[in-house]
C-alpha angles and dihedrals in degrees: 000000000000093000095249135073126235139196135201125229142159118244118202120229117202109242094005145064118293121255126239105225133192108204139162114283093240144326092281094075119111134161124155104148096159096040094242094137093046089051089054090054096256115143123214089251091055096040098093096043095089091059100056129094101239124198093235090052088055090051091050091049089051090051093049090054089071106020116115107253105173113170095314122137105246130198127192110206122208086004099174104177089000101232093159092045091052091051093048091046095054087050087057094247120157095251132168117189118210138185139145097232113107093222098048096092093050092051091045091053091049091052092048088057093046089055095042092242128147123246116301126209113257131181135173110259111187109171092203096055143045115276101187096169094057101079129189131312138201095211125031120187134183144156131220092350098142101068098121128057093240094051099085094060094039094048095045090052090049091050091049089059097044107032119093117238088259105043146146126216124195120190124177105206125185093219096282117177094239098072096098093056090049092049090055093048093049092048089056088056091055099260122140120210136226112183122196129185117238112201106145111122122250120263091268091055096254117142122263128186121178148112137257108223107202114187126184133187118189104189123138 
């Protein structure tokens, strides 16, 4: 037994086929017998968050079903279960999923198999530490990644290291209070912002209120 319980569900994707997803049973799950999560800076309270299907992740997956990908190198930050990465991957986009949780890659691989998809590139993306193997990307996407006060500064510094000179960043944010600090940090990096309200309900009819934060940098 791995020390945690899982469940299986189908997640709708607007304009595309639904995804079969293996996730943690609930937010009470916790298992870090070797201390890998603690070493990555993940507290017991935050440990199960990677393994949940979050509303903003569903909205990002919906967006990636129709967003123009081209031949750009794409990175999903804080991917968790990687819904957006799975959608981009089945559209044949050049996607790398990233997260700092030690179980993310195993769950991602399980969900690739459930959806009959080939291997997908994965790399550790810890915003508080150097990630020299990660490289640079033309498009960086993420969902609900500004939920702690220190995240704006950490994430902006991470983006500075891994965004190409000419880059686009898309963040689906459920109206967290840390957006303004992130806007300021991204402006200092040369990114302009277009902010759009997202208020369409989720596929099951439940309410959603959030913003699409669309940053662009046109250097080079």
